[in-house]
PATI-891644 format. One line per field, with one value per residue (C-alpha): residue in one letter; residue number from 1; x, y, z; chain. Coordinates in pm, 1 decimal, decimal comma, always signed. Layout:
BEGIN
residu	A / ...
num	NUM / ...
c1	X / ...
c2	Y / ...
c3	Z / ...
chaine	A / ...
This chain:
BEGIN
residu	P / R / H / A / R / R / L / S / T / G / C / A / R / I / D / A / C / L / G / G / G / F / D / A / H / G / L / T / E / I / A / G / A / A / G / T / G / K / T / Q / L / V / L / Q / C / M / L / Q / A / Q / L / P / P / A / V / G / G / L / G / G / G / A / V / F / L / H / A / D / T / P / S / Y / L / A / P / M / K / R / L / E / E / L / S / H / S / F / A / A / K / H / A / A / L / G / A / T / S / G / L / L / M / S / F / V / H
num	1 / 2 / 3 / 4 / 5 / 6 / 7 / 8 / 9 / 10 / 11 / 12 / 13 / 14 / 15 / 16 / 17 / 18 / 19 / 20 / 21 / 22 / 23 / 24 / 25 / 26 / 27 / 28 / 29 / 30 / 31 / 32 / 33 / 34 / 35 / 36 / 37 / 38 / 39 / 40 / 41 / 42 / 43 / 44 / 45 / 46 / 47 / 48 / 49 / 50 / 51 / 52 / 53 / 54 / 55 / 56 / 57 / 58 / 59 / 60 / 61 / 62 / 63 / 64 / 65 / 66 / 67 / 68 / 69 / 70 / 71 / 72 / 73 / 74 / 75 / 76 / 77 / 78 / 79 / 80 / 81 / 82 / 83 / 84 / 85 / 86 / 87 / 88 / 89 / 90 / 91 / 92 / 93 / 94 / 95 / 96 / 97 / 98 / 99 / 100 / 101 / 102 / 103 / 104 / 105
c1	+1429,1 / +1044,4 / +919,1 / +589,4 / +476,9 / +357,4 / +185,9 / -148,4 / -186,3 / -575,1 / -619,6 / -662,3 / -552,8 / -206,1 / -153,0 / -184,2 / +59,5 / +309,3 / +236,2 / +21,4 / +173,0 / +496,2 / +739,0 / +739,6 / +1104,6 / +1339,1 / +1271,9 / +1081,7 / +1113,4 / +813,8 / +911,1 / +711,4 / +633,9 / +461,0 / +110,3 / +85,7 / -12,6 / +306,0 / +218,3 / -135,2 / -9,2 / +222,9 / -10,6 / -254,1 / +13,7 / +90,4 / -268,4 / -291,9 / +42,0 / -141,8 / -386,7 / -359,8 / -153,9 / -481,4 / -633,5 / -294,9 / -115,2 / +176,9 / +10,8 / +277,1 / +324,4 / +476,0 / +746,9 / +676,9 / +1027,3 / +979,1 / +1277,2 / +1075,7 / +1029,4 / +781,1 / +518,7 / +526,3 / +227,0 / +11,4 / +69,8 / +3,6 / -317,7 / -435,2 / -328,2 / -543,6 / -837,6 / -761,2 / -765,5 / -1115,6 / -1269,3 / -1010,5 / -1102,3 / -1503,0 / -1385,0 / -1194,7 / -1428,0 / -1480,5 / -1115,1 / -1133,7 / -973,2 / -1036,1 / -866,1 / -692,1 / -550,1 / -431,6 / -267,7 / -80,8 / +113,7 / +244,4 / +580,1
c2	-346,4 / -339,9 / +10,6 / +123,7 / +258,5 / -10,8 / +14,5 / -187,0 / -410,9 / -347,5 / -703,2 / -794,1 / -1132,0 / -1064,4 / -768,3 / -1009,5 / -1239,2 / -950,1 / -834,0 / -550,1 / -469,8 / -406,3 / -196,2 / +159,4 / +186,0 / +2,0 / -223,6 / -514,3 / -760,2 / -957,4 / -1265,3 / -1542,9 / -1722,5 / -1564,1 / -1494,8 / -1518,5 / -1170,1 / -970,7 / -665,0 / -682,1 / -653,4 / -384,5 / -177,0 / -188,8 / -92,8 / +202,6 / +331,6 / +230,3 / +419,0 / +733,9 / +729,8 / +892,0 / +677,7 / +635,7 / +418,2 / +201,8 / +435,4 / +642,8 / +980,4 / +963,7 / +912,3 / +601,2 / +525,1 / +224,9 / +69,2 / -162,9 / -342,7 / -510,2 / -196,1 / -343,9 / -464,3 / -135,7 / -11,7 / -264,7 / -222,3 / +135,0 / +98,6 / -170,5 / +92,5 / +350,5 / +100,8 / +14,6 / +382,7 / +418,2 / +157,5 / +255,9 / +626,9 / +547,7 / +298,7 / +579,4 / +889,8 / +1018,8 / +1090,8 / +1330,7 / +1016,5 / +1089,6 / +874,0 / +1181,8 / +1259,9 / +901,1 / +902,1 / +1226,2 / +1090,7 / +791,4 / +827,6
c3	+1789,2 / +1716,8 / +1620,1 / +1723,1 / +1378,4 / +1170,7 / +815,7 / +817,5 / +531,9 / +505,1 / +603,6 / +969,2 / +909,8 / +737,5 / +988,1 / +1289,1 / +1124,8 / +1085,6 / +1444,4 / +1353,5 / +1013,5 / +846,8 / +1031,2 / +918,1 / +956,2 / +693,1 / +401,0 / +363,7 / +85,5 / -53,4 / -276,1 / -404,8 / -730,7 / -1004,5 / -962,9 / -571,4 / -512,5 / -434,2 / -664,4 / -537,2 / -193,2 / -263,5 / -462,8 / -157,8 / +73,2 / -131,6 / -100,3 / +277,5 / +346,5 / +273,1 / +544,5 / +865,5 / +1124,3 / +1339,6 / +1095,5 / +1014,1 / +761,1 / +784,4 / +644,7 / +355,1 / -10,9 / -152,5 / -444,6 / -650,5 / -757,2 / -1050,3 / -1223,8 / -1500,6 / -1723,5 / -2022,1 / -1741,6 / -1523,6 / -1703,9 / -1590,6 / -1220,4 / -1256,6 / -1420,5 / -1151,9 / -892,2 / -1032,6 / -1039,7 / -696,8 / -598,3 / -685,5 / -446,2 / -192,4 / -213,7 / -196,3 / +143,4 / +275,8 / +172,8 / +517,5 / +551,0 / +253,7 / +26,0 / -367,2 / -662,1 / -785,7 / -421,8 / -372,1 / -730,3 / -680,0 / -397,1 / -559,5 / -746,2
chaine	A / A / A / A / A / A / A / A / A / A / A / A / A / A / A / A / A / A / A / A / A / A / A / A / A / A / A / A / A / A / A / A / A / A / A / A / A / A / A / A / A / A / A / A / A / A / A / A / A / A / A / A / A / A / A / A / A / A / A / A / A / A / A / A / A / A / A / A / A / A / A / A / A / A / A / A / A / A / A / A / A / A / A / A / A / A / A / A / A / A / A / A / A / A / A / A / A / A / A / A / A / A / A / A / A
């Protein structure tokens, strides 16, 4: 069954294709060729998940599971970079880069 709680991707067009975002219950596999934006989408969603539900988030934290250990640091560096612009965009909600990164494990 479809659940009412959905995680926005932060992109209205992608959300529309997903029926309002990712279903908040269960797992979603993101697959595709190298360089197609899979990691970028996941990093964006990790930040988005921390927003209140009223603005498309889940009001929680995020866990990043990565099987390719040698390249783990690059996505984490990119996430930190994204957190700065994300915090600026959502400053009215009290978002700061440090706070966002503290809820990522």
